[in-house]
VOGU-3710 file (C-alpha; in Angstrom, 3 decimals, decimal comma):
1> mlvtvtvvgp> 24,668/-25,614/29,666  24,505/-21,672/29,425  21,308/-19,999/29,563  20,231/-16,210/29,332  18,104/-15,155/32,191  15,528/-12,296/32,006  14,184/-10,951/35,324  11,000/-9,066/35,850  10,726/-5,700/37,662  8,470/-5,858/40,841
11> dlaatpgfrd> 6,022/-3,285/39,628  5,205/-5,371/36,496  5,306/-8,509/38,696  2,630/-7,022/40,918  0,242/-6,179/37,843  -2,996/-8,210/38,322  -3,026/-11,197/35,903  0,626/-10,905/34,967  2,033/-13,921/36,605  -0,863/-16,076/35,309
21> rlrasveaar> -0,198/-14,779/31,680  3,463/-15,331/31,987  2,984/-18,921/33,466  0,653/-19,762/30,439  2,915/-18,213/27,830  5,979/-20,087/29,262  4,078/-23,448/28,974  3,309/-22,530/25,306  6,815/-21,645/24,507  8,256/-24,761/25,847
31> rltgaflvpv> 6,357/-26,577/23,264  7,760/-24,533/20,482  10,440/-25,596/18,078  12,129/-23,971/15,231  15,411/-23,393/13,575  15,285/-19,612/14,348  13,770/-19,649/17,781  15,779/-19,662/20,937  14,113/-22,313/23,156  12,779/-21,502/26,748
41> vdadadapvp> 14,604/-23,730/29,357  13,084/-22,812/32,555  11,059/-20,263/34,451  9,496/-19,449/37,653  6,400/-17,199/37,402  5,646/-17,349/41,221  9,200/-16,273/42,536  9,562/-13,112/44,303  11,346/-11,919/41,201  9,949/-13,789/38,319
51> wvatrftagl> 12,539/-14,963/35,733  12,711/-16,813/32,538  15,676/-18,648/31,221  16,410/-19,264/27,520  19,245/-21,307/26,077  22,417/-19,224/25,432  22,933/-18,573/21,768  26,477/-17,520/20,694  25,852/-14,534/18,487  25,831/-10,724/18,283
61> plrhavdrhg> 22,690/-8,465/18,527  21,844/-6,999/15,260  22,340/-3,457/16,486  25,719/-4,252/17,648  26,806/-5,660/14,233  25,176/-2,733/12,170  26,485/-0,123/14,455  29,966/-1,375/14,171  30,191/-2,617/10,569  27,401/-0,902/8,703
71> alaepalrvl> 24,416/-2,086/6,628  23,989/-5,584/5,475  24,103/-6,778/1,897  21,260/-8,090/-0,016  21,974/-11,752/0,388  22,322/-11,253/4,257  19,135/-9,170/4,428  17,242/-11,981/2,644  18,338/-14,559/5,230  17,657/-12,194/8,118
81> adglaralaa> 14,139/-11,417/6,667  13,444/-15,147/5,891  14,687/-16,361/9,273  12,624/-13,800/11,494  9,520/-14,568/9,282  9,896/-18,411/10,022  10,324/-17,685/13,630  7,216/-15,614/13,797  5,210/-18,102/11,707  5,965/-20,730/14,443
91> lhgsgtvhge> 5,054/-18,175/17,226  1,867/-17,003/15,408  0,724/-20,551/14,516  0,807/-21,399/18,067  -1,394/-18,497/19,014  1,316/-16,100/20,624  2,947/-13,229/19,615  6,412/-11,832/20,335  6,163/-8,151/20,707  9,923/-7,446/21,034
101> vdpdsvlltm> 11,420/-7,926/17,626  14,018/-5,205/17,247  17,699/-4,856/16,409  18,545/-5,416/20,087  16,514/-8,519/20,513  17,496/-10,220/17,198  20,747/-12,337/17,514  22,980/-12,802/14,475  24,479/-16,417/14,647  26,485/-18,292/12,276
111> dgprisalgl> 23,393/-20,196/11,068  21,059/-17,294/10,659  19,192/-14,858/12,920  17,587/-15,946/16,104  14,692/-14,497/18,394  13,625/-15,840/21,832  10,666/-18,329/21,663  9,082/-16,145/24,269  8,908/-12,328/24,036  7,894/-11,074/27,435
121> vgatasppps> 6,109/-7,989/26,146  4,058/-10,059/23,807  3,341/-12,677/26,453  2,615/-10,451/29,290  1,096/-7,248/27,964  -2,656/-6,779/28,547  -3,979/-6,493/26,031  -0,986/-7,959/24,120  0,340/-6,874/20,827  -0,909/-8,536/17,557
131> ptddmldlgs> 0,693/-10,594/15,018  0,604/-7,722/12,586  2,477/-5,536/15,260  5,245/-8,220/15,004  5,325/-7,869/11,189  5,771/-4,258/11,680  8,569/-4,863/13,864  10,082/-7,129/11,595  9,910/-4,643/8,734  11,452/-1,883/10,796
141> tvlyaasgge> 14,358/-4,346/11,757  15,211/-5,375/8,309  15,092/-1,669/7,210  17,430/-0,887/10,104  19,739/-3,372/8,847  19,502/-2,502/5,185  20,143/1,296/5,805  22,803/1,089/8,608  20,341/2,357/11,102  19,127/5,311/9,145
151> qdtdalpasl> 15,535/3,823/8,247  16,075/4,834/4,533  13,802/2,860/2,427  15,648/3,536/-0,700  18,377/1,165/0,903  16,150/-1,861/0,539  17,217/-4,204/-2,243  14,609/-4,905/-5,078  13,962/-8,432/-3,900  12,798/-7,207/-0,469
161> reviggclyp> 11,363/-3,813/-1,395  7,603/-4,823/-1,805  7,355/-7,320/0,958  9,240/-5,139/3,738  7,553/-2,166/2,586  4,164/-3,952/3,060  5,229/-4,844/6,517  5,576/-0,995/7,323  2,013/-0,197/5,995  0,246/1,998/8,603
171> essdrptaeq> -2,987/-0,172/8,289  -2,347/-3,260/10,240  -4,590/-5,347/8,039  -2,545/-4,512/4,893  0,555/-6,148/6,311  1,610/-9,504/5,194  1,654/-12,508/7,621  4,764/-14,215/8,316  3,808/-17,250/6,225  3,130/-15,021/3,340
181> lvdylehqgl> 6,679/-13,382/3,704  8,158/-16,697/3,789  6,192/-17,859/0,661  7,029/-14,680/-1,314  10,786/-15,171/-0,691  10,535/-18,723/-1,785  8,860/-17,821/-4,967  11,652/-15,590/-6,014  13,928/-18,571/-6,443  17,059/-16,450/-5,812
191> papeggwlpp> 20,255/-18,409/-4,704  21,365/-18,777/-1,211  24,585/-16,949/-0,119  27,698/-19,071/-0,702  29,731/-19,839/2,432  28,935/-17,614/5,548  26,011/-15,345/5,217  27,542/-12,584/7,323  30,389/-10,318/6,495  33,880/-11,538/7,766
201> avtadmaaaa> 34,112/-8,691/10,135  30,910/-9,461/11,766  31,902/-13,253/11,999  35,238/-12,259/13,769  33,251/-10,121/16,278  30,956/-13,287/16,992  33,849/-15,498/17,416  35,542/-12,878/19,920  32,092/-12,672/21,884  31,977/-16,445/22,204
211> asvgsaraaq> 35,742/-16,711/23,381  34,868/-14,174/26,230  31,862/-16,362/27,366  34,335/-19,335/27,439  36,703/-17,461/29,387  34,129/-16,195/31,747  33,124/-19,776/32,455  36,774/-20,830/33,069  37,066/-18,280/35,749  33,864/-19,222/37,556
221> gpvpsppvra> 33,200/-16,971/40,800  30,192/-16,047/43,018  27,064/-15,334/41,049  25,212/-12,102/42,039  21,598/-12,237/42,723  19,209/-11,314/39,769  18,967/-7,544/39,602  15,657/-6,159/40,906  14,429/-3,090/38,655  12,903/-0,189/40,356
231> pgtgvsrrnl> 9,150/0,050/40,333  7,617/0,900/36,922  10,647/0,069/34,847  8,949/-3,157/33,634  10,790/-6,021/32,083  14,600/-5,898/32,458  16,888/-6,237/29,445  19,873/-6,838/31,782  20,350/-10,476/30,673  22,551/-12,754/32,721
241> ilslaggaal> 24,448/-15,737/31,239  24,410/-18,521/33,974  25,554/-21,995/34,290  22,811/-24,616/34,776  23,403/-28,064/36,564  20,873/-30,643/35,522  18,611/-27,994/33,998  17,993/-25,961/37,045  19,369/-22,468/37,492  21,838/-21,831/40,251
251> lgggaaalaf> 20,764/-18,415/41,100  22,481/-18,460/44,403  25,960/-19,228/43,632  28,548/-21,474/42,218  28,526/-20,364/38,562  30,091/-17,394/36,680  27,911/-14,429/35,417  28,580/-12,143/32,425  26,333/-9,188/32,089  25,037/-7,591/28,885
261> sgdsapppeg> 23,798/-4,185/28,689  20,693/-2,365/27,639  17,551/-1,583/29,914  14,584/-1,244/27,980  11,379/0,915/28,338  8,305/-0,641/30,035  5,966/-2,722/27,748  3,119/-1,213/25,937  -0,213/-0,671/27,617  -2,007/-1,616/24,647
271> ragglgttar> -2,635/-0,080/21,346  -6,046/1,257/21,210  -7,812/3,629/18,760  -11,055/5,271/18,361  -13,173/5,378/15,182  -14,432/9,054/15,544  -17,988/10,066/15,790  -20,755/9,252/13,436  -22,299/12,116/11,588  -25,550/13,132/10,119
281> ptrpsgartt> -25,831/15,546/6,972  -27,438/18,789/7,385  -29,103/21,353/5,238  -26,936/21,977/2,074  -25,169/25,350/1,428  -23,484/25,952/-1,742  -22,231/28,238/-4,440  -25,988/28,677/-5,187  -29,072/28,355/-2,874  -30,916/24,929/-3,220
291> sapspspssa> -34,085/23,917/-1,789  -32,851/20,611/-0,429  -34,555/19,516/2,769  -32,413/18,862/5,899  -31,383/15,096/6,054  -31,599/15,173/9,980  -33,914/12,738/11,209  -35,481/15,305/13,505  -36,457/17,677/10,550  -39,868/17,975/9,540
301> dgpepvvlag> -39,240/18,497/6,036  -36,720/15,744/5,430  -36,999/12,002/4,935  -36,696/9,832/7,952  -33,507/7,528/8,031  -34,208/4,169/6,925  -32,422/1,803/9,600  -30,914/-1,024/7,517  -32,377/-4,392/8,247  -32,731/-7,280/5,691
311> pdavkawsrt> -32,630/-11,049/5,579  -29,431/-13,043/5,154  -28,371/-13,425/1,568  -29,235/-16,476/-0,580  -26,090/-17,758/-2,278  -26,111/-18,299/-5,962  -23,151/-20,651/-5,555  -20,171/-21,189/-3,263  -16,669/-22,822/-4,039  -13,799/-23,594/-1,654
321> gkraptclea> -10,225/-23,457/-2,839  -6,811/-24,318/-1,470  -5,480/-20,712/-1,446  -6,973/-17,495/-0,295  -7,630/-15,099/-3,024  -5,338/-11,876/-2,695  -7,571/-9,788/-5,228  -10,698/-10,246/-7,488  -11,953/-8,678/-10,593  -15,032/-9,521/-12,617
331> sdkvvmvvtd> -16,965/-8,821/-15,724  -20,736/-9,940/-16,154  -19,593/-13,429/-17,301  -16,122/-14,128/-15,711  -14,422/-13,577/-12,316  -10,558/-13,249/-12,163  -9,587/-14,930/-9,035  -5,759/-14,101/-8,010  -3,790/-15,902/-5,387  -0,154/-16,134/-4,326
341> katsfmeaas> 0,144/-19,031/-6,360  -1,645/-18,580/-9,702  -4,522/-16,647/-11,491  -7,616/-18,467/-12,373  -10,971/-17,701/-14,069  -14,433/-18,746/-12,933  -17,860/-18,666/-14,735  -19,704/-15,935/-13,019  -23,135/-17,785/-13,426  -21,904/-21,219/-11,984
351> gdrafealna> -18,545/-20,877/-10,315  -17,163/-23,427/-12,639  -13,713/-23,149/-14,123  -13,787/-20,879/-17,240  -10,237/-20,977/-18,700  -7,093/-22,763/-17,771  -5,154/-21,159/-14,902  -2,094/-19,009/-15,445  1,257/-18,867/-13,387  0,816/-15,235/-12,923
361> rktfganssh> 0,333/-14,461/-9,097  0,040/-11,692/-6,557  1,409/-12,225/-3,017  0,365/-9,167/-1,416  -3,071/-8,098/-3,237  -5,512/-5,390/-2,622  -5,494/-3,295/0,436  -6,078/0,390/1,227  -2,797/1,377/-0,334  -2,542/-0,852/-3,335
371> hptayadgvf> -5,226/-1,538/-6,263  -3,535/-4,265/-8,419  -6,544/-5,068/-10,826  -8,763/-3,336/-13,422  -11,370/-4,345/-15,928  -12,373/-2,392/-19,040  -13,668/-3,298/-22,559  -13,404/-6,978/-22,297  -9,784/-7,056/-20,729  -8,514/-7,676/-17,264
381> ylfcetpgqf> -5,354/-5,976/-16,116  -3,147/-7,219/-13,264  0,055/-6,205/-11,428  1,646/-9,743/-11,046  4,755/-11,740/-10,465  5,727/-14,926/-12,285  8,703/-17,395/-11,362  11,799/-15,129/-11,575  9,780/-11,946/-12,722  8,458/-9,062/-10,745
391> dllaafdaad> 6,774/-5,658/-11,461  4,852/-7,160/-14,289  1,712/-5,620/-15,612  -0,251/-8,156/-17,703  -3,477/-7,980/-19,798  -5,752/-10,958/-20,120  -8,413/-11,340/-22,649  -12,025/-11,752/-20,709  -13,175/-13,951/-23,618  -10,625/-16,728/-23,435
401> gkvkwavsla> -8,180/-15,906/-20,529  -5,236/-15,635/-22,763  -2,442/-13,140/-22,197  -2,659/-10,172/-24,543  0,527/-8,650/-23,568  2,763/-8,364/-20,469  5,326/-5,794/-19,764  7,911/-5,188/-16,965  7,456/-1,710/-15,645  11,100/-1,372/-14,695
411> asdpggakiv> 12,250/-2,467/-18,191  9,751/-0,418/-20,039  11,322/2,774/-18,563  15,193/2,535/-18,483  15,397/6,134/-16,852  12,692/5,533/-14,203  13,899/2,599/-12,093  12,794/4,297/-8,967  9,340/4,402/-10,407  8,254/0,915/-9,818
421> snygrqylaa> 6,331/-0,639/-7,020  7,157/1,561/-4,178  6,276/-1,024/-1,370  3,018/-1,948/-3,410  1,639/1,503/-3,070  0,132/1,498/-6,645  -3,290/2,053/-8,236  -4,179/0,509/-11,364  -7,127/1,729/-13,693  -8,151/1,480/-17,366
431> sggtvyvcgl> -10,330/3,944/-19,233  -10,659/5,035/-22,792  -8,063/2,833/-24,307  -5,576/3,726/-21,700  -4,166/1,900/-18,740  -2,890/4,130/-15,771  -0,348/3,218/-13,341  -0,315/5,611/-10,343  1,778/5,379/-7,338  4,865/6,928/-5,452
441> vrdgkfsvda> 8,271/7,439/-6,170  11,141/5,999/-4,142  12,721/9,105/-3,162  14,579/8,618/0,091  14,132/8,025/3,808  10,854/6,639/5,092  8,748/9,495/6,860  5,118/9,532/7,352  5,420/13,374/7,594  7,448/14,214/4,482
451> pktgyirals> 5,721/15,329/1,277  5,723/12,412/-1,203  6,532/12,401/-5,060  3,763/10,588/-6,833  3,645/9,697/-10,563  1,162/8,767/-13,308  2,226/6,394/-16,127  -0,012/5,877/-19,026  0,120/2,878/-21,330  -1,613/1,759/-24,353
461> attgkklwqv> -4,344/-0,801/-23,578  -3,817/-2,436/-26,826  -0,010/-3,071/-26,596  1,299/-1,898/-23,193  3,680/0,631/-24,749  4,301/3,486/-22,422  2,504/6,611/-23,897  3,569/9,636/-21,334  4,458/9,917/-17,710  4,230/12,783/-15,176
471> qgtdinnvlv> 5,449/12,956/-11,577  5,770/15,402/-8,639  4,752/16,371/-5,165  1,350/17,570/-6,451  0,391/14,100/-7,779  -1,119/11,690/-5,246  -4,241/9,689/-4,607  -5,185/9,816/-8,311  -8,806/9,286/-9,544  -9,235/7,753/-13,103
481> ppsgsrllaa> -12,917/8,261/-14,188  -14,468/5,612/-16,137  -14,876/7,951/-19,074  -13,325/11,138/-20,383  -9,652/12,260/-20,327  -9,535/14,284/-17,188  -7,964/12,872/-14,170  -8,005/14,254/-10,592  -4,802/14,297/-8,438  -4,294/15,608/-4,837
491> savpakqpgr> -1,229/17,189/-3,433  1,045/14,628/-1,589  1,557/16,939/1,598  1,326/15,471/5,124  -2,191/14,918/6,320  -1,823/17,849/9,001  -1,215/20,538/6,242  -3,600/22,098/3,811  -3,487/20,757/0,210  -5,385/21,018/-2,984
501> vqmidaarkg> -6,816/19,003/-5,674  -5,992/19,460/-9,542  -7,063/18,237/-12,882  -4,470/16,329/-14,974  -5,179/16,243/-18,729  -4,593/12,907/-20,258  -5,303/14,463/-23,666  -2,357/16,647/-23,225  -0,083/13,845/-21,950  -0,572/14,730/-18,350
511> argwkvplry> -0,469/18,456/-18,472  -1,574/20,149/-15,254  -4,974/21,918/-15,415  -7,132/23,832/-12,813  -6,431/23,644/-9,027  -8,698/24,022/-6,204  -7,339/24,570/-2,644  -8,377/22,718/0,255  -9,424/24,714/3,328  -8,562/21,974/5,915
521> psgyfssgwp> -5,722/19,435/6,484  -5,691/17,152/3,486  -7,039/13,754/3,828  -5,605/12,760/0,417  -2,077/12,127/1,725  -2,468/8,423/1,536  -1,624/6,951/-1,769  -3,485/4,151/-3,400  -7,074/3,903/-3,822  -8,716/7,109/-4,703
531> ltgyadgnfl> -10,602/8,992/-1,970  -12,512/11,165/-4,467  -15,214/10,415/-6,800  -16,815/11,279/-10,330  -20,257/11,680/-11,574  -21,507/13,002/-14,930  -18,484/15,044/-15,882  -18,003/16,263/-12,256  -15,409/15,579/-9,662  -16,595/15,072/-5,944
541> faggkgdtls> -14,363/15,424/-3,092  -14,394/16,623/0,491  -13,994/20,472/0,940  -14,659/23,187/3,455  -13,236/21,812/6,649  -13,488/18,259/5,422  -17,240/18,116/6,411  -18,443/19,330/2,841  -19,116/17,424/-0,433  -17,730/19,762/-3,220
551> vvdaatgtek> -18,937/19,292/-6,782  -16,982/20,876/-9,344  -16,954/20,725/-13,183  -14,145/18,298/-14,426  -13,282/20,717/-17,347  -13,100/24,004/-15,607  -12,903/23,341/-11,894  -16,004/25,644/-11,324  -17,875/24,650/-8,309  -21,511/23,638/-9,059
561> whqrfearng> -22,764/23,080/-5,648  -21,638/21,892/-2,120  -23,296/20,179/0,613  -22,210/20,301/4,229  -22,810/17,637/6,830  -22,941/18,007/10,683  -22,045/15,428/13,350  -24,829/14,434/15,619  -23,247/16,030/18,663  -21,101/18,645/16,894
571> drvsmgtpfs> -18,111/16,484/16,892  -15,826/15,836/13,803  -17,509/14,574/10,728  -16,338/11,146/9,451  -17,200/11,697/5,707  -16,186/8,951/3,414  -15,290/8,450/-0,237  -18,297/9,765/-2,453  -19,438/7,552/-5,339  -22,089/7,767/-7,948
581> spdgatvyvp> -24,733/5,585/-9,853  -23,660/4,251/-13,149  -25,841/6,964/-14,898  -24,246/9,734/-12,675  -27,432/11,069/-11,686  -27,223/10,056/-8,027  -24,270/10,803/-5,588  -23,858/8,596/-2,338  -21,742/9,705/0,526  -20,790/7,616/3,639
591> igsdlaalsm> -20,993/9,531/6,655  -20,040/7,376/9,768  -23,071/5,148/10,296  -25,158/6,982/7,632  -25,245/6,584/3,889  -26,836/9,707/2,137  -28,254/9,712/-1,451  -28,181/13,014/-3,157  -29,524/14,227/-6,556  -26,505/15,036/-8,775
601> adgtlrwvat> -28,235/18,112/-10,154  -28,307/20,191/-7,158  -27,593/18,221/-4,001  -31,256/17,560/-3,056  -31,362/14,647/-0,524  -33,109/11,610/-1,648  -32,606/9,113/1,290  -30,517/8,352/4,266  -29,779/4,673/5,414  -28,483/4,138/8,787
611> ldgasdtgga> -26,628/1,209/10,362  -28,635/-0,134/13,480  -26,685/0,071/16,764  -24,066/2,713/15,893  -23,506/5,097/18,814  -23,242/8,767/18,627  -19,536/8,603/19,795  -18,294/6,441/16,983  -19,488/2,866/17,755  -18,061/-0,094/15,840
621> nlftaslglg> -20,802/-0,323/13,383  -19,840/2,333/10,786  -19,660/2,225/7,043  -16,061/1,218/6,078  -15,912/3,807/3,327  -16,218/6,386/6,102  -12,859/5,171/7,619  -10,696/6,901/5,077  -9,814/3,718/3,156  -11,225/4,558/-0,289
631> grhalcsadt> -11,490/1,956/-2,873  -14,276/-0,718/-3,191  -15,832/-0,451/0,156  -18,953/0,925/-1,430  -20,044/1,315/-4,889  -23,175/1,350/-7,013  -23,999/-1,062/-9,818  -27,209/-0,886/-11,777  -29,893/-0,348/-9,311  -28,080/-1,625/-6,253
641> vfatdsaktl> -25,566/0,089/-3,821  -23,264/-2,313/-2,240  -21,421/-1,133/1,041  -19,268/-2,862/3,636  -19,565/-1,822/7,340  -16,819/-2,179/9,973  -18,358/-5,304/11,436  -17,583/-6,943/7,918  -20,997/-7,221/6,812  -21,840/-6,651/3,063
651> waidaatgra> -25,114/-4,681/2,468  -27,126/-4,724/-0,720  -29,301/-1,686/-0,721  -31,988/-0,626/-3,044  -30,597/2,524/-4,914  -34,200/4,017/-5,258  -35,145/3,782/-1,730  -32,287/3,045/0,638  -33,747/-0,116/1,937  -31,705/-3,273/2,495
661> rwkysdpsqp> -32,298/-6,052/0,126  -30,090/-8,463/1,983  -26,797/-8,692/4,089  -24,050/-10,998/4,123  -21,390/-11,809/6,818  -19,132/-14,730/7,657  -18,713/-15,259/11,409  -15,693/-17,339/10,771  -14,055/-14,600/8,804  -10,517/-13,934/9,972
671> dvgfrwtvgg> -9,250/-10,493/10,509  -7,712/-10,402/6,994  -9,033/-12,000/3,537  -12,567/-10,352/3,145  -12,692/-9,118/-0,361  -15,551/-8,506/-2,847  -16,175/-7,237/-6,341  -19,233/-6,802/-8,604  -19,731/-7,964/-12,120  -22,914/-7,510/-13,970
681> drvfiashlt> -25,967/-8,163/-11,470  -23,713/-10,331/-9,143  -21,399/-9,667/-6,313  -18,404/-11,981/-5,640  -17,069/-12,498/-2,180  -13,700/-13,986/-1,129  -13,709/-15,091/2,624  -10,551/-16,665/3,178  -10,568/-19,936/1,134  -14,314/-19,566/0,145
691> mtaiaaygr> -15,580/-17,870/-2,956  -19,410/-16,819/-2,889  -21,675/-15,405/-5,404  -24,818/-13,628/-4,623  -27,337/-12,010/-7,004  -28,106/-8,370/-6,502  -31,620/-9,115/-5,577  -30,572/-11,940/-3,432  -32,399/-14,846/-5,408
//
């Protein structure tokens, strides 16, 4: 039997704990089976030069095939994505990660792609990569194959554009799981390729490579000892094909050896990141002088911060389903629950079924870049898929759950095929009889540093008919207020460059209005959920050096006042997305571990609530809305402020005093799956498979 042997350099082998981790990972890998996994045959973690042997697989590295023969076509790309996802699903289901999915480690075989059941980087790095890192690598690998190595996202076929784009999201929690990717491709119901899945030229190369291996075995000669890498080079990618007798590797002689090339960089040392510093608001300064006191807790003339503490919430009801919700939306009477299989409606008061379920589904739901639901004037709106149909926008009557209309965003604009779901990075909102779809145009190669072209598409809330559309690099991170015809957009420039915000006049079919430059590197480069706010005819956004709340008149762009905040130790302020009370009289601003309430009239401080246990240097206990994610991480409904912290605790805070009414957390909550929305006087929480309702007053 032929095997591929990977040896480990002495520097890595001497790392404390490495051999123990390798030994445990090998034992786990030996129990793994899967059509797209190359099994582990043998290993020795205690040898002077540790090694791992996997079964030899006749195939070509993906990089070799693409470099020589160009990009793969759509059917082959689908097989590639599906096979890699199934392999990773088996790995992740066993509690392990790979860590080395790339064009060099992926083998193309006659029956589909293959990766090793043991990725040495994923198995032996401390701390190891996560499953979401594997999904990022999968997305990059498929993109490489689709674009011929150029990493051009426009090369992705429509059937893979959303799911592979989702794998490339910067926020790890926004990426799909391997199982979700498999389910997504299965739901499409597209036919498998007929005959061989690879181009004939690639198949011919595979046959030639297999023949060369056979020739090498026939001409057996002395086998060299496994190469020992120089200190610091980590895991060697110099793979040897060796003959096995009775399952034991003959490393000392008697078998032929054929070397494949490619030394790799050392494994990652871990992917760590800081949250930044928590901040305190300070005395306001504005276009006009105000008499607001300093919110600093040491100030004699300002209110002392209220340390949040409250009882655990009392559940109004709780229901467990078979599928985890991907997004939620609620009115005061009905909750729309969307999964990757169907859309259902629940009675807000009891949790009972309200209407018959629909076959509309959303595989990848709400995240920091994608907001696929909206509710306004008795109608639910949803970006969704149905069997055989993608890029659908549907409207459901909240009174009976029936479909009012559904339109294909691609078909509704024959000349704008590129302005459809750009990897899911869309924002959906409804206001004043109009539904707004905001997102990015697919305009070329993937680059986090290049300016993006954004768009706004307006449709009739009654019929779904397109009313108007605008696009440009000055349109991004669009805010649609709950009333009025003025929208707020930011320029889509890289985050390290200064930008601007500008008014978009919906009454004039998206005509540009006033502009306000931002005197700091723009925080509005990310698309999706808006990072700006609206209150009583005014727009709210971060100004100054990013540490100032700017309040401008929505009609004219004239500044009414601004409020500056200071970090506790003079470090960078972590100012979050501002939001307001329903009547627009109060503005709430998350600042690290603090939540400040200010008068909309002049910026006067009303109260400051703070999370207990937050450190001066950015401890883990921060308001999620301060982390630049936008969206529904904090909002005010009636007389209650709801806010989520980075420990995944949902707080209900009295809007008048800043004191906590209750808190809710689920210790069993996985890394992804925590979603919530508010309807009437209740908050509805999806915690993996469980839906829970809690009254605003906690009783």
